[in-house]
PLY file of the C-alpha trace (Angstrom):
ply
format ascii 1.0
element vertex 264
property float x
property float y
property float z
element edge 263
property int vertex1
property int vertex2
end_header
0.00 0.00 0.00
1.18 3.54 -0.70
2.03 5.77 2.25
0.59 9.28 2.48
0.95 12.18 4.89
-1.49 14.69 6.29
0.85 17.55 5.51
-0.44 19.83 2.73
-3.95 18.39 2.53
-7.34 19.84 3.48
-8.29 16.65 5.26
-7.46 17.79 8.82
-10.17 20.49 8.60
-12.67 17.97 7.25
-11.76 15.53 10.00
-12.65 18.12 12.60
-15.90 18.86 10.76
-17.13 15.26 10.52
-15.25 13.67 13.40
-14.45 16.32 16.04
-13.80 13.65 18.67
-10.44 12.94 16.98
-9.12 15.75 19.18
-9.28 13.29 22.05
-6.74 11.06 20.28
-2.99 11.24 20.06
-1.75 12.93 16.89
1.30 10.68 16.52
-0.12 7.41 17.85
-3.68 7.56 16.51
-4.55 10.33 14.08
-1.62 10.20 11.64
-1.39 6.35 11.53
-5.16 6.15 11.05
-5.03 8.75 8.31
-2.22 6.95 6.51
-3.93 3.58 6.77
-7.40 4.60 5.63
-6.39 6.94 2.80
-3.98 4.24 1.62
-6.80 1.69 1.70
-9.32 3.95 -0.05
-6.66 5.20 -2.50
-8.41 8.56 -2.37
-9.00 11.27 0.22
-12.42 12.01 -1.33
-13.59 8.41 -0.92
-12.33 8.40 2.65
-14.24 11.63 3.39
-17.45 10.08 1.99
-17.00 7.13 4.35
-16.28 9.53 7.18
-19.55 11.38 6.51
-21.43 8.09 6.67
-19.86 6.91 9.91
-17.71 9.56 11.55
-16.29 7.21 14.17
-14.48 5.25 11.49
-11.40 7.42 11.93
-10.92 6.56 15.58
-11.68 2.88 15.10
-8.13 2.09 14.15
-7.71 -0.11 17.26
-10.48 -2.46 16.11
-10.75 -1.79 12.38
-7.16 -2.36 11.31
-6.81 -5.84 12.90
-10.22 -6.83 11.50
-9.31 -5.59 8.03
-6.12 -7.63 8.24
-8.21 -10.70 9.11
-10.22 -10.15 5.91
-7.08 -9.69 3.84
-5.60 -12.90 5.28
-8.61 -14.95 4.11
-8.37 -13.48 0.61
-10.91 -10.63 0.59
-9.87 -8.09 -2.09
-9.11 -4.59 -0.87
-11.80 -3.03 -3.08
-14.43 -5.16 -1.36
-13.11 -4.10 2.03
-13.49 -0.48 0.94
-17.11 -1.21 0.01
-17.65 -2.74 3.45
-16.22 0.38 5.08
-18.47 2.58 2.94
-21.69 0.59 3.41
-21.36 -1.37 6.66
-18.58 0.32 8.67
-19.97 -0.83 12.02
-19.19 -4.41 11.06
-15.54 -3.60 11.73
-16.18 -2.31 15.25
-16.41 -5.81 16.68
-13.60 -7.00 18.89
-10.98 -8.89 16.93
-11.58 -12.31 18.49
-15.33 -12.17 17.82
-14.81 -10.76 14.33
-12.30 -13.49 13.50
-14.78 -16.13 14.73
-17.53 -14.68 12.51
-15.24 -14.70 9.48
-14.37 -18.34 10.21
-18.08 -19.22 10.42
-18.73 -17.57 7.04
-15.87 -19.56 5.52
-17.35 -22.79 6.90
-20.59 -21.86 5.11
-18.54 -21.96 1.89
-18.88 -18.34 0.91
-16.27 -17.26 -1.62
-14.00 -14.63 -0.03
-13.56 -12.97 -3.43
-17.25 -12.05 -3.63
-19.32 -9.29 -2.11
-21.64 -11.94 -0.64
-18.86 -13.00 1.71
-18.74 -9.56 3.29
-22.53 -9.24 3.34
-22.63 -12.46 5.33
-19.94 -11.16 7.70
-21.75 -7.83 8.12
-25.04 -9.61 8.83
-23.54 -11.88 11.47
-21.91 -8.93 13.23
-25.41 -7.44 13.64
-27.21 -10.42 15.12
-26.59 -12.59 18.15
-26.44 -16.35 18.08
-29.73 -16.47 19.99
-31.32 -14.28 17.29
-30.10 -16.63 14.56
-31.50 -19.63 16.44
-34.85 -17.93 17.03
-35.27 -17.00 13.39
-34.07 -20.42 12.24
-36.79 -21.97 14.42
-39.32 -19.62 12.83
-38.30 -20.66 9.32
-38.46 -24.30 10.37
-42.02 -23.82 11.57
-42.78 -22.83 8.01
-41.24 -26.06 6.75
-37.67 -25.07 6.00
-34.85 -27.49 6.73
-31.41 -26.55 8.06
-30.12 -26.87 4.48
-32.87 -24.52 3.26
-31.86 -21.93 5.85
-28.17 -22.09 4.96
-28.96 -21.99 1.23
-31.23 -18.96 1.70
-28.55 -17.24 3.80
-26.04 -17.95 1.05
-28.27 -16.33 -1.57
-29.42 -13.41 0.61
-27.63 -13.02 3.96
-30.05 -10.30 5.04
-32.78 -12.96 5.41
-31.48 -13.55 8.94
-31.62 -9.84 9.80
-35.25 -9.37 8.72
-37.62 -8.90 11.67
-39.58 -11.92 12.87
-42.86 -10.09 12.24
-41.91 -9.50 8.62
-40.83 -13.10 8.16
-44.23 -14.23 9.43
-46.11 -11.85 7.15
-44.09 -12.67 4.03
-44.33 -16.42 4.58
-48.05 -16.22 5.35
-48.73 -14.23 2.19
-46.86 -16.54 -0.15
-47.91 -19.83 1.44
-51.48 -19.17 2.60
-52.61 -16.46 0.18
-50.69 -17.25 -2.98
-50.54 -21.01 -2.50
-46.78 -21.28 -2.94
-44.61 -23.90 -1.30
-42.66 -22.45 1.62
-39.49 -23.70 -0.07
-40.15 -21.20 -2.87
-39.23 -18.37 -0.53
-36.08 -20.28 0.46
-35.13 -20.47 -3.21
-35.85 -16.75 -3.69
-35.01 -15.27 -0.26
-34.59 -11.78 -1.74
-38.41 -11.65 -1.48
-37.90 -11.18 2.26
-36.15 -7.91 1.57
-39.07 -6.42 -0.38
-41.91 -4.38 1.06
-45.04 -6.49 1.45
-47.42 -3.53 1.27
-45.62 -1.34 -1.26
-44.54 -4.01 -3.73
-45.56 -7.62 -3.13
-49.31 -7.25 -2.45
-50.06 -4.71 -5.23
-48.12 -6.64 -7.86
-49.53 -10.00 -6.84
-53.05 -8.55 -7.13
-52.41 -7.47 -10.72
-50.91 -10.83 -11.67
-53.87 -12.68 -10.14
-56.23 -10.66 -12.37
-54.08 -11.45 -15.40
-54.17 -15.13 -14.48
-57.96 -15.12 -14.05
-58.43 -13.52 -17.47
-55.96 -15.84 -19.14
-53.52 -13.09 -20.09
-50.73 -15.02 -18.39
-50.65 -18.79 -17.98
-48.67 -19.02 -14.76
-47.02 -16.92 -12.08
-44.09 -15.01 -13.52
-42.03 -15.82 -10.45
-39.98 -14.06 -9.12
-39.50 -11.55 -11.95
-42.86 -9.92 -11.20
-41.54 -8.86 -7.80
-37.88 -8.19 -8.60
-38.53 -5.93 -11.61
-38.22 -2.17 -11.27
-41.43 -0.15 -11.17
-41.02 0.93 -14.79
-40.34 -2.60 -16.02
-43.31 -3.99 -14.08
-45.68 -1.38 -15.50
-44.35 -1.93 -19.04
-44.26 -5.73 -18.97
-47.41 -6.52 -16.99
-49.79 -3.59 -17.34
-49.12 -1.23 -20.26
-48.94 -4.11 -22.75
-52.44 -5.42 -21.95
-54.27 -3.32 -24.52
-57.80 -2.29 -23.50
-57.31 -3.81 -20.05
-54.30 -1.62 -19.31
-56.25 1.34 -17.89
-58.29 -0.83 -15.55
-55.24 -2.77 -14.40
-53.38 0.46 -13.70
-56.32 1.81 -11.69
-56.48 -1.44 -9.72
-52.75 -1.31 -9.06
-52.84 2.31 -7.93
-55.93 1.73 -5.76
-54.29 -1.18 -3.94
-51.14 0.88 -3.46
-53.21 3.66 -1.89
-55.06 1.26 0.41
-51.85 -0.41 1.54
-50.24 2.98 2.19
-53.13 3.92 4.48
-52.70 0.67 6.40
-49.03 1.39 7.07
0 1
1 2
2 3
3 4
4 5
5 6
6 7
7 8
8 9
9 10
10 11
11 12
12 13
13 14
14 15
15 16
16 17
17 18
18 19
19 20
20 21
21 22
22 23
23 24
24 25
25 26
26 27
27 28
28 29
29 30
30 31
31 32
32 33
33 34
34 35
35 36
36 37
37 38
38 39
39 40
40 41
41 42
42 43
43 44
44 45
45 46
46 47
47 48
48 49
49 50
50 51
51 52
52 53
53 54
54 55
55 56
56 57
57 58
58 59
59 60
60 61
61 62
62 63
63 64
64 65
65 66
66 67
67 68
68 69
69 70
70 71
71 72
72 73
73 74
74 75
75 76
76 77
77 78
78 79
79 80
80 81
81 82
82 83
83 84
84 85
85 86
86 87
87 88
88 89
89 90
90 91
91 92
92 93
93 94
94 95
95 96
96 97
97 98
98 99
99 100
100 101
101 102
102 103
103 104
104 105
105 106
106 107
107 108
108 109
109 110
110 111
111 112
112 113
113 114
114 115
115 116
116 117
117 118
118 119
119 120
120 121
121 122
122 123
123 124
124 125
125 126
126 127
127 128
128 129
129 130
130 131
131 132
132 133
133 134
134 135
135 136
136 137
137 138
138 139
139 140
140 141
141 142
142 143
143 144
144 145
145 146
146 147
147 148
148 149
149 150
150 151
151 152
152 153
153 154
154 155
155 156
156 157
157 158
158 159
159 160
160 161
161 162
162 163
163 164
164 165
165 166
166 167
167 168
168 169
169 170
170 171
171 172
172 173
173 174
174 175
175 176
176 177
177 178
178 179
179 180
180 181
181 182
182 183
183 184
184 185
185 186
186 187
187 188
188 189
189 190
190 191
191 192
192 193
193 194
194 195
195 196
196 197
197 198
198 199
199 200
200 201
201 202
202 203
203 204
204 205
205 206
206 207
207 208
208 209
209 210
210 211
211 212
212 213
213 214
214 215
215 216
216 217
217 218
218 219
219 220
220 221
221 222
222 223
223 224
224 225
225 226
226 227
227 228
228 229
229 230
230 231
231 232
232 233
233 234
234 235
235 236
236 237
237 238
238 239
239 240
240 241
241 242
242 243
243 244
244 245
245 246
246 247
247 248
248 249
249 250
250 251
251 252
252 253
253 254
254 255
255 256
256 257
257 258
258 259
259 260
260 261
261 262
262 263
């Protein structure tokens, strides 16, 4: 990594703006080494400042962050992915080194590829939840018919599925299993559904598709594309193209959206 110095840059002023508590730290032992390390890692003062705006304490986390970053590097995580972690999930690196190292080891056992972003998403997720939380949510998924393999597979596809609230898990599973007639394993195969809004996206779109099915405009559920698609793509592919029915479908869609918004 390249070495840089604070001399001659505008960064000290910005540090005081976004992270005034650095004044409590030693200039030689904390501030300058932290500056050198993080700007070297980000390869840019601007990128470092953006991360600092997002989580101002990052600058004084050198005691925890640097050893944890080194753990990631040792298992083969590319530096650019570590930068993304610092930008998006900086608190993941605030864990004590022993606990962080244990979490990284657990993610490796789950066979995540350290070269991928999914590896760090899994690490970030596990730093946010306790073991008891994992066990409680695993039990909830099992009550809906998932096996241990289903849970691990779903976590591998979408680590956030174990950070979703228990209430939301219940509502999503109930909707797909009891209202749409899907197998519970379908949600395990497409766990990203758990990250979508039930009221703002899933219910309104499912209502439109059910009308299309009843009228024979589609032969089967367009799953999961109907939920993953952007708003524009959904309107174009499932509503605007339905000829004379398009206006009525759009009104139905908008009406359901309004009703669901009021329920929120």
